[in-house]
N, C-alpha and C positions, 0 to 999 in steps of 0.2 A: 911869452907865449908857451913855452915849454912847461912852465909851471901851471898854466891854465889847463893845458892838455892833461897834465898829471892829475890835477884836481878832478877833472872830468872823468878820467879813466878810473880814479879811485871810487867815484860814486857808482852805485849799482846801476845797471842799465834800466832804462825807463820801462821797458816791456816786462822786466823781471819784477819791478816794483808793482806794476799794475796786476801782474799775475798773482803775486803774493797777496795783494789787497783783495782781489777777487776770491781767491781760495779761502782767505780768512773770513770774508763776508759770507761765503757759502757755508762754511763750517759753523759759523755763529747761527745762521738761519736754520740749518739742520738740527743744531743743538736745541734751539728755541722750540722747533716743532716737536722734537722728541720729548722735551720737558712738558709741553702742552698735552701731548698724548698720554704721558705718564700721569699727569694731573687729572685728566679725564678718567683714566682707568682707576685711579685712586678714589675719585668721587663715586664712580659706579660700583666699586667694591666695598664702599663704606656701608656698614650695617645700618639697617633702618632703625631710626629712633622710635622708642615706644610711644612717645607723644605724637609723632607723625602718624603712626599706625592707629592710635586711638582716635585722632581727629578724622582720619579717613574713614574709619569704622563708623563713627557718629554720622558723618555726612552721608555715607551709603545707607545706613539705617533710616535716616530722615527721608532720603529720596525714595526708598522702598515704601515707607509708611505713607508718604504723600501719594505715590502711585496707587497704592491699595485704596486709599480714601477716594481718589478720583474714580477708580473702578467701581467702588461701592455706590458712589453717587450716580454714575452712569447706569449701573444696573438698576438702581432705584428708579431712575427715570424710565428705563425700559420696562420695568415691572408695572409702572403706572400706565404705560401705553399699551402693553400687551395683556393677554389674559393671565389668570393665576397659574395655569399650567407652565407657561414659560418661566414665570417668576420662581416657581418651585424647582424647575430644572436648573435655574441659575443658582439657587441656594444649595441644591444637592451637589452641583459641581464645585461650589465654593468649599463645601465640607470636604470634598475629596482633595482640595488644594489645586484644582485644575483651573488656573487663571487663563490659560491659552489652550484652545482646542484646535489641534492641527487637522488638516484634511484627512490624514490617515486615521486619526481617532474617530472622526465623524463617519468615515467609510466603514470602520469596524463596527461602530454602533448601529449603523443602518443595516449592515450585513446580518448582525445578530437579530435585529428586529425582523428582518425578512425571514430568517430561519425560524423564529418563533411563530410568525404568522403562517408559514408553510406547514410547520408541525401541527398547529391548531387546525388548519384546513384539512390535513390528512386525517387527523383524529376525528373531526366531524364527518368526513367522508366515510371513514371506517364504521363509525357509529350508525350512519344512515344506511350503509350496506347491510349491517347486522340487523337493523330493524326491518329492512326490506326482505331479507332472507327469512327472518322469523315470521313476518306476516304471510309470506308465500308458503312457508311450511304449515302454518295454521290453516290457510285456505285449502291446501292440498289435503290435509287431514280431514277437514270438514267435508269436502267434496268426494273424496275417494277413500272413505273409511272402509276397511275390509269387512265384508259381510260374511258371517259364519253361517254355514248352512245348518238346517234343522237336524240333519242326520248326525253331524259332528257335535252338536250341542248335547245331545243325549247320550 
């Protein structure tokens, strides 16, 4: 029995074994997570391959080309439905490279149009007033032309 107790006492305590096993497991898990994070960072920091860049560029250009064709077709259908003025407007905006017209852009265009109309109205009003003034002056000259007396003529 004494020998058995000596054997048992020489063995490390069970709670120490469990603690060591737990800490080893935790360290391994932490090391594994650290390696995974490093691997992710390495992947993210890897330079972009030229082939990947070119394939992405081709795909993007194809997508843009397709969208432009769809827009042209849509505009073509709109041109058939509406009068030629609207169609000409679409063509002029396409020349400008304006595929999308924002509300601000339309507000600016309408404000400019209103200013032009206002300036034209003012010009017409000014011209009408000048004509009115001229006709009044002509009428006054005809009606009230100064008469020179006979004494002053001689």
